[in-house]
N, C-alpha and C positions, 0 to 999 in steps of 0.2 A: 726721447729723441727722434722723430720720425721723419725719413728721408737726410739722415744724416752720412754723408760723405766722409770719410776720413782717411787720414793720412797714418801711418803705423811708424812709429819710433824701432825700426828693427836692426837687432844685433845679430840675429842669425840664430840667437839661444834660444832655451825652450820656454822662457819667460814671456818674451816680447809674442813669440810665436802662439802663446797660449791665449795673451791678451788678444790678439787680432781675432783666432778663433771665438772666444767668448762674446766677443764685440758684435761678430759679424751673425753667432746664434741669437743676439738679443735684440735682430733686423738692422743691425748700421751697417754701412758697405764700403770696404774697403778700398780703395780707389789706387793708392801709391804707398811703396813703401821707401822709408829714408834711411841709409846707413851712411856713417861720418869713417871716412878711412883716414888714416895715418898722414904724415906729410910727403909719404912716398909715392901717395896713390896707390897700393899694391895690398894692402891687407885693411882690415877694419880697427878703428882707433879701439876701442874695447874688448875684443874677443881675440884680435890677431889672425883672424879668418880671411884667407883669400880671395880678393874681389870676384874671382870667377866661379866661385862655391855662393856667395851671396847670390850672384846672376842666375846659377842654377835654380835657387830657392825660390828665386823671383818668378821665373818661368816656370816652376812646379805649380806656383800659387794662380799664374796665369795674368801676374801684374806685374806694372813698371818699377824699377826700382832707381831712385835718385842718388846718385853719390857726389858728395863734397869732399875735398881734402883740409885737414887742419892741424895745427899744433893744439895743444891744449890750452894754451895762452891766448889764440883766436876763436875756441870752442864756440862760446855763447854768442858773439856777436854772427858768427858766420852761419851759427844755427839758425838763429832768427831773420837772418837775410835771405835762407833758402826756403825757410817756414815761409815766408811772406813769399815769393816767387811761385812757390807750390801751390798756395791756398790763391793765387790769381790764377794759374795754369790750369789747375784741376775742379776749379770750385768748390773747396774743401770750405766744412764748417768746422772738424773736429779731431786733435790729434791723439792716437791711443799709446799709451804706455806702459812697459810691464813692470811696473815697480809695484812692490808688496807692502812694505811698512817704513821704509826709510824717509822721515817726512822731508829732510832736506832736499831729497831728489824729488817729490813729491812739489814741494814749493817750488824748485828752478824750472818744474815740465809746465806750470802753471804759469809762471812769470813769461816763458817763451812763447807758449802759446797767446796769451793774452796779447802779448807785443805783435803776433801776425793775427791777432783776430778771431783765433782759434777757441774752441772748447776743451780744455784739458779732460781725457777720461782714461782712467785707469782701471780697467774691468777687474783686475785681481785683487785691487788694493785690502789689504788688511785682512785678508785668508789666512789663516791659520797654515803656516810654513811646510809642516811636514802632510799635513792634509794636501794641500797645494801641490806638491810632488806628486801624489798618489793619483790624486785628479788628473793630474797631466798625463801620467802613468796609464791609466786606463780610459781615458779619453783616445788616449792612439796616439802621442805625440811621440816621436821615436827621436833620442838627442843621445851623442856621446861627448864626452869630456873633452874640451880641447886645451884647456889650459887649468892650472891650480897651481895652490901654494905648498910650501915645502911640506908643511904639515902633512898633507896628503901624498906627495912625492911623486915622481915618474911612474911611478905603474899603475895609478888610476888614469892616467892619459889612457885616451881610446873607448874607455868603459862606457857602455849603455846605461842611460840612466833609468834603473828597474830597481824593483824591490829589494834585492839582494844588496845593490848600492846603497841605498838607503839604509839600511841594516847596518853595512860596514863603517859608512859616517860616520853613525849617531855611536857604533863600539869606539871610535877614536874621538869622540869630542865635538865633531865637526855639522855644523847644521844642515840639515837633508837637502836644504833650497840653494846653499851655497849664495844667500842673498847678500852677507858682507863681504864676496869677491874670493872666499876660498878656493872654488870652481867656476869654470864659465864653460858651454857647452854650444853643440851645433845642431841642430834639426837635422835629421836626413830624409824623414817623412811625419806626415800628420795629415788627419782627415781630409782638410783642403789641397794638398798635393797630388796632383792627378800623374805622380811618378816620384819613386824613392831615389835619393841620390846616392849614386855609387862612388865612396870616398877610399881613397888609397892612402896609408899611413906609410910615409917616407923616412921621417926621423921625429927624436924627440930632443927638443932644445931645453936650457938650462940658463936661468939668468942670476942674478945674485938673490930675486926674494919670488920666482915664479918657474913653471915648469910650463912648456909650449908644445904641442902637438904639431909637427909639419907635416900637412897634408894635401892631397891634390884630388881633383875631379878626375873617375876613371869613365 
């Protein structure tokens, strides 16, 4: 697909960032990032990343980022609505997602993209998970863990995604890529970033089923 201008579904984490880089390396043109915030509008719905840090990532990529706030119940309706308005505003013809191998996610992404007249592109789809993480590291994606389940626990928060981490994850039987939601990441540097993000760690928070890193932009 030549002359393909795409929107990237942007979580702030390693998978969406690598998907953007792979799509760009294939000759497609990233035009805008899309992130869904929680209903309070202060952090991302999926990864719990503060809005100002997501804005700093977009600035590092020299791309605009579009936000909308949503509860889980309104998510699909508002996602399609925002895809449609962005398709018009930026003359898009594709949407890029960072999913790897969960079929229900792919089906949903194709559904919402089709509703907005976009082609859903999944550049890292069905790559072997372990090799994918190693490829990301070798490519120059620098990411830290910002949330994780209790199997990992709070000691994993703030750790850099590197080859030592992969070994530690596999030693306790956790998927290297975290594709099942075992952990989520924040990218602080990547080949297309014009500058590295400096992140300060404020605290570690614990809920009934998850651990979160409280962070700020320095």
